[in-house]
N, C-alpha and C positions, 0 to 999 in steps of 0.2 A: 362822736365816736370815731373810730379809725377810718371808716368810709368817708366821712366828711373831710378829714384831714388829707386823704389821698386825692379827693376831688379838687380841693383847694390847690394842692401842689400841681396837679395836672393843668388846671386852668391858668395858673401863674406861668408855667412853662410855655403853654400855647401862646399866651399874650406876649411873652418876651420874644418869641420867635416870629410873631406875626408882623407883617408890614403895615398893618392898620389895626385900629381898635374902634369899638363902637360902644357908646353908653347912652342910656336914656337920661334926659333931663327930667327928673321926677317932679310931678306936680305937688303942691303943698298938702293936698289931701291924700297922698299916696300912703299905703300901709307902711308904717315906719321901718319894719324889719326887711322889707322887700327891696331888692336892687333892680327891679324890673317894674313896668307899669302895673299897678295893682290898686284899684280904687272902686268906690261905689258910685253908681250913676242914677240919675232920675230919667224917666222917659223923655227922649228927644234932647237931652242935655248936650251942649256943644262945648268942645275944648280943643286946644291945640296940643298935640303931642310932639315933642322935639327929640330927635336923635342927634347925638354929637359924634361925628365921624372924624377920626384923626388919622392922617396919612403919615406913617413913621418913616417912609422911604425918602430918598433925596429927589425922586422924580415925580411929576404930576401923574396921578392915577385916576381912573374912572371906576366908580363903584355902583353896583346895581342894588337897589333897595326894593324889596317886594313885600307888601302887606298881605297877610293871609289869615283866614279863620282856621284854627287848628282842627285836626281830625284824629281819629284813632286808626292806626294801620291794622293789617290783618293779624299781627302779633299782639294786639292790644296795647301798643305803645303810642304815646302822644306823638303826633307827626305835624311839624310846622313846615314841611317841604312841599306839601300840596294844599290847595285851597279846598276847604270843606264847603260844598254847595248844597248840602242837605236842605230841602225846602222847609223842613220842620224847625230850623233854627230861627231864633227871634229876628235875625237880620243877616243879610249877606254882606260880604266885604265892601261891595260898591255902595251900600247904604251906610256903612260904618266909617270908612276912611276915605279921604280924598287927598291926593289921587289914589285910586284903588289899583292901578296898574303899576308895573315895575317902573321905577324912576331911576335914571342914571345921573350921577352927580360927579363932577370933576373936582378933585381936591389937589391943590398944589403940594409939592413935596414939603414935609415938615410943617404942615398946616392943619388946622382943625376947622370944620364947618358945622353949622347947626342946620339940620334938615327938618322943617316943620311938616306935620300932617294934620289936617282937620279931622277931628273925630266927632261923630254924632252917635249918641247912645240909641239903642232900639226905641222905636216909637211907643211900644207897650212894655209895661213892667213884666219881668220874666223871673222864673224860679231858677235857683242855682247860679252857676257862673258861666261866662263865655270866655273862651281862651282863643287867643290869636297871637300873632307875632309879626315882626319885621325881620325878614331874612336879608342879610347884607353880605355881598361877596364882590370880589374884584371882577370887573367887567370882562367877560369871555374867559374867566379863569378855568371853567370846566372844559371848554374846548382846548385850551392851551395845555391843560394837564393831560387830556387824552392823547393829543398829538405828541407830547413829550414822552409819555409812557411807551408809545410805539417805537421811539428812537432810542430810549435808554432803559436801563434796568434800575431797580431801587425804588425808593419811596419818593413820590411827587406830592409835595404839600399843597393843598388847596384849602385855604382858610376861609371859613364862612361862619358868620355870627347870626344868632337869632336873639332878638330882644323880645321877651314875652310881653303880651298884653292880656291881663286878666281883669275882668270887671264883673260886677254883680249889681242887681237892683234890690237885692235883699240885704239883711244885716250882714256884717262882716263874716266871711267864711274862712275856714282854715285851709282852703285849697291853695296849692302852690304850683308854679309852672315847672 
């Protein structure tokens, strides 16, 4: 429909203007139509998830990658910006992904790096799906944008990507990120 076409155009424009891009290296058992991590797990299953970060600028940059379990904000919208620590979840981020804290990586100008994360599925089978993601932004981009905003008027671009992580221990689900 029209909405999908508009979304595609906006995403392409954002990527063209961005000084970096990020893509998941999808596992062989990933749901075929998904361009994000989307797979079925068995209890305790281990795998490596790889993010491919490309620095499109000429100079070396540092990027921060933060894994999180998604939550729903007060407006009922899926939120990948804060970590869901609800004790009723099948697992917390520290049990699912290693390293579970923000990781800073340096990427030379006009280079690409692969960033691995060890993933361990929850120890027990669970109903439904779990949603999480990896948030990727230029190191200190938020502070720089805030200080620039005080000095200048206009729009300050602060590009941030989220690579969704959706997994289930049940049969394939129609859920999307």
